[in-house]
N, C-alpha and C positions, 0 to 999 in steps of 0.2 A: 365802028365796032357793030357787031351783030346784036339783034335784040337779045335780051338776057332774060329767061324765065323760069319760074319755079312753080311747081304745082303740089297741093296739099289737099287732099280730100276734094271738096267742092270749090276750093278756092285757088286761084293763080295770081302770080305777081309777074309783071311784065314791065320792060324798060320800053316798050314799043309805044312812042308817042301818039302815034295814029289812035290808039285805043283809049287815050285820056279823054275824059268828059269834062271839058272846061266849066260847063254850067255847074258840075256838082262841085268842083275844087273852088271856083268861084263862091257859090253860096256858102260853103263851109267857110272858107277863110274870111270872107267879108262879113258874115252875119254870126257865126258860132266861134271862132276862134279868138283868142285874148290879144293875140300878137299881130292880126292883119285886119283889124275892124274897119270896114268901109273901104278895103282895098280896090282899087278900079280893076274891071276886067281885063284891061289893056296891059296893067301891071302884071296880072297872073300869066297871061298869055306870053308876055316877054320873059317872065322868069322861067316858065317851062320851057322856053326855046332855048333858053342858055344854061340849062342844067341838065343833069343826070336824073330822069325821073323814074321813080317807081309807082306804078298804079297797082292798087290791090283789088281784084274783081271776085265776085260771087255771081254765078250764072250770066256772066258777061256783063254785069252792071258794076261799075266802079264803087267800092265802099270804102277806099283808103288811097292814101298818098303820102309820098314823101319825095324829097328831092336833095341831091347833093350838089353843090357848087364845087368843081375841082378843076386843079389843072392836070389831074389824072398822074401826077409825078410826085409831087410833095405833100399837098394838102388839100383838104376839103371841108366844107361846112355844111351839117346837116341842117334842114329847114323844113318847114311848112308839113310837118308829120300829123297826120290824123287817120283816124279810123271813126266813120260814122257810128253814132251813139247805139244805135240798134245791134251792131256787130261788135261791140266791145265785150271784154271778160271771155274772150274764146282763144287767147293765146295769140292773136293775129299781130298784134304790135310787135311782140317778141319774135314771131317768125318773120315779119317784115325786116326788122333789123337784122337779123340773122342773114337773110338773103341779101340786103344791101351790103353788109360787111364782107361777103364771100364776092362780090363782084369784081371782075379781073381788073378793071380800071381802077380799084380802090385798094389794091394790093402795094405794100410797100411804102405806103405814105407815111410822112412823119408825123402827121397828126390830123385828127378830125374833130372839129370844134363844134359846139352848138350851145344853144342858150334854151333854157326851160324853167318855166315858173313852178311846174308842179310834177315832172316826171323824172327826178332826180334817181330815185329808186330802180325805175326799169333801166336808165341807162348806164347805171353802175353795175349791172348784170353783165353788161358787154364791154366793161373795161374803162368806161368813162369815169373820171373823178373830178371832184370840185377843185378848182384851182386853189393851190396852196396860196398862204399870205405871200411868200417869196415870190412865185409865179405872178401873183395878182398885180405886183408891182411892175412886171414886164408887159402886160396886156394894157393896150389902150383901145379906146373906141372913139369914133368921132360920128356922133349922132347927129344928123340933119334934120329929123323930125321924131317925133314920138308916136305917130300914127298918120293916118290917112284921114282927110276931112270928111265929115258925114255929108251925105249927098244933100243938095239943096232940096228944100219942100217944093213940091209942085205945087 
């Protein structure tokens, strides 16, 4: 698939993986996110290599990221969504979700799953809903770890 891009004012979103700044992504995920504390850089690199990635840029510097893990036919999982703090409250997360949901490879899917601790209201605006009690009984998870170990002190 060709690179997918969108432009809005001085911002742009692209699926071109060569534009991604692994240092920015690893720093945010390993130090600032609640879901990937201490994630090794190698894991970030591998997750990027195996996902449909959306980088958000301002003046050619990466300021946000999200990735879809998908078979591009029936299902996707949205993960690692972030906007750097200095760029929040500008509508960029909403715009990034709109751009992702319009991507040709994500059309016609039976569902897109995500997990969030604090952004339910944002995702509800785009059609996500909390899992009903009846459906909750259908979902299962096999968690192998709750996080990544903190690096050893040097």
